[in-house]
N, C-alpha and C positions, 0 to 999 in steps of 0.2 A: 502534506504528507500524512499518512496515516503510519505511525511507527509503534513497534511494541514498547511497553513503559521501561523494559530492561536494555533497550538499545541505546548505547552510548555513541555510537559512530555515525549513524547516518545522516544526521542533521549537519554535523561537522563536516563530513565528507561533501555534502550537496553544496553547502556555502563555499567550500574551497575550491570546487570544480566549475562552478557556474560563473558566467559573467556577471560583474557587479550591478547590471540593471535588473537582475532578477532576484525577487525576494521569495522567501520561504516561509509558509506558515504551517505547522504541524500540530497535531493532537495524537494523543497516545491511546493504545488499548492495553488491556492488561497482559502481563505475560502470560505464557500459557506452556504445558509440557508437551511433547509430542509434536508431530508435524501436522496433524489434523485435528478440527474440532470434533469433540465427542458428541456434541449436541449442535446439528446445523441450525436450528431455529435461534438458540441462544447466540450463535455466532453472527447470524443475519441481524439480531437485534442491536448487538454489541458494535457490529461494523456500522450500522444505521445510525447510531448515536454519534459514533466518532465523526462519520461522514457529515452529518448535520452540523457539526460544529464548524467545519472549515468550508463547506461547498459554496457559500455566498460570498466568500473573499478570494477563492482560488479559480483560477482559469483551467488549471490541470491538477488531477489529484494522483499522486504516487503512492500505490499502495506498499509501503516498505517494510513487507513482512513476508516470510516464506510460509508462516503458520496458514494454512487454510488454502492456498493456491492450488495444490495437487488435486484434491478431488472436489472442491468447492468453487472452483473458477466461475462457475454460473452463478453463484450467489453474489460473488464479489460483482461481476458484470451487472447484475440486476439491481443491486445497492446503488453503485456508482455507475449511472448511466452514459455519463458523457466523459470525454478528454481523461480516460483512464491510463496510466501506465503501472504494468506489473513487471517489476524488474526482471523477475524469473523468466516470463514470456518474452521479454525483450531480448535477454541473453539467448534463449534458445533460437528465436528468429534470426540473430545475428549469426549464431554458429551455423544454422541451416545456409544462409547466404553466404558463408565464407567457403563452403565446400566445394 
């Protein structure tokens, strides 16, 4: 999981929702203001640095932030090329399916 440094709930929630055979590994990105990165290249670098810390030990990567997902989803998909879960996208897909 890639989690913002000031998020105190995601890891706790994931451990309590998942079966005991699943392990979680997380890294953090610095907290930010607003919903969108002001500098897309800086965002790409910071995301790449965070992803490099966990990509060899993780089968799936959860981008556990709302920061950057609205306008920069293509950057996220470019940096994290495989087995990516973006909760915001998953919720939107579920709501569309439920109609």
